C-alpha positions as CSV (number, residue, x, y, z in Angstrom):
1,M,134.5,152.1,354.4
2,E,132.2,154.7,352.8
3,A,129.7,153.6,350.1
4,D,130.4,154.7,346.5
5,P,127.7,157.4,345.7
6,T,127.9,156.4,342.0
7,E,127.0,152.8,342.7
8,R,123.4,151.9,342.0
9,T,121.4,150.6,344.9
10,P,119.2,147.7,343.9
11,M,115.5,148.4,344.1
12,T,114.9,145.1,345.9
13,D,115.5,141.4,345.4
14,S,111.8,140.6,345.6
15,P,109.7,141.3,342.4
16,V,106.6,141.8,344.5
17,V,108.2,144.5,346.7
18,A,109.9,146.1,343.7
19,F,106.5,146.4,341.9
20,D,104.9,147.7,345.1
21,L,107.6,150.4,345.3
22,L,107.3,151.2,341.6
23,T,103.5,151.4,341.9
24,T,103.7,153.8,344.8
25,Q,106.1,156.1,342.8
26,L,103.8,156.1,339.8
27,L,100.6,156.6,341.8
28,N,102.2,159.7,343.3
29,D,102.9,161.1,339.8
30,P,101.8,164.8,339.8
31,D,99.5,164.1,336.7
32,L,97.3,161.8,338.8
33,D,96.7,159.7,335.7
34,V,97.9,156.3,336.9
35,S,95.6,153.6,338.4
36,L,96.3,150.1,339.7
37,T,94.0,147.2,338.9
38,A,94.2,143.5,339.1
39,T,95.8,143.4,335.7
40,G,98.5,146.0,336.4
41,L,99.3,149.7,336.0
42,H,97.1,151.8,333.7
43,V,97.3,155.4,332.4
44,R,94.1,156.9,331.1
45,G,92.5,153.5,331.2
46,R,95.3,151.8,329.1
47,L,97.5,149.1,330.6
48,F,101.2,150.0,330.4
49,A,103.0,147.8,333.0
50,Y,102.5,144.6,335.0
51,V,104.5,141.9,336.6
52,D,104.6,138.4,335.2
53,A,106.7,135.5,336.5
54,G,108.9,138.0,338.5
55,S,109.6,140.3,335.5
56,L,108.2,143.7,334.7
57,V,106.3,143.8,331.4
58,V,105.9,147.2,329.7
59,D,104.5,148.6,326.5
60,L,107.2,150.7,324.7
61,P,107.6,152.2,321.3
62,E,108.7,149.4,318.9
63,A,112.1,150.9,318.2
64,R,112.9,151.3,321.9
65,A,111.7,147.7,322.6
66,A,113.9,146.4,319.8
67,D,116.8,148.3,321.1
68,L,116.4,146.9,324.6
69,V,115.9,143.3,323.3
70,G,119.0,143.8,321.1
71,R,121.1,144.8,324.1
72,D,119.7,141.9,326.2
73,V,118.1,144.3,328.7
74,A,114.6,143.0,327.8
75,A,113.0,140.0,326.2
76,P,110.1,140.2,323.7
77,V,106.6,139.3,325.0
78,A,104.5,137.5,322.3
79,A,101.1,138.5,323.8
80,G,100.7,140.9,326.6
81,R,97.6,141.3,328.8
82,A,96.3,144.0,326.4
83,E,96.7,145.1,322.8
84,P,100.0,147.1,322.8
85,K,100.4,150.6,321.6
86,G,103.9,149.6,320.6
87,A,105.5,146.4,321.7
88,W,105.4,144.5,325.0
89,V,108.8,143.6,326.5
90,S,109.8,141.9,329.8
91,I,112.6,143.2,332.0
92,D,114.2,141.0,334.7
93,D,116.5,143.5,336.4
94,S,114.4,145.5,338.9
95,D,117.0,148.3,338.9
96,D,115.8,149.1,335.3
97,W,112.1,149.0,336.2
98,P,111.5,152.6,337.3
99,E,113.1,154.1,334.2
100,L,111.3,151.8,331.8
101,A,108.0,152.0,333.6
102,A,108.2,155.8,333.4
103,E,108.9,155.5,329.6
104,A,105.9,153.2,329.2
105,H,103.7,155.5,331.3
106,Q,104.6,158.5,329.1
107,F,104.4,156.5,325.8
108,V,101.0,154.8,326.5
109,G,99.6,158.0,328.1
110,E,100.3,160.3,325.2
111,P,97.2,161.3,323.3
112,A,97.0,160.4,319.7
113,V,98.1,163.1,317.3
114,G,95.2,165.5,316.7
115,K,93.5,164.4,320.0
116,D,94.2,166.7,322.9
117,S,97.8,167.1,321.8
């Protein structure tokens, strides 16, 4: 029986392996602006994603974070590892990690209006 090409392939069942795969993807970003430290993934020196208790925690715009929480895709995080630019949320499903980490990377990495924009 052939596999359904529209069916999503899970990233992995292990949060550690999923984060390692995600990290590799982001470190190979053509902008070369992502770094990995003991606290998580950074863009231009600002933390935008990390793993906590098997979930990915990302900093997203407040409206996007509220939308994801409202749809039960994410849960709010009261206090992240760094001051958020928007709002920290936690995502359990590793299939959603690449898309939401990319959003966090873009959001946190954007220069402030009037500064290199």
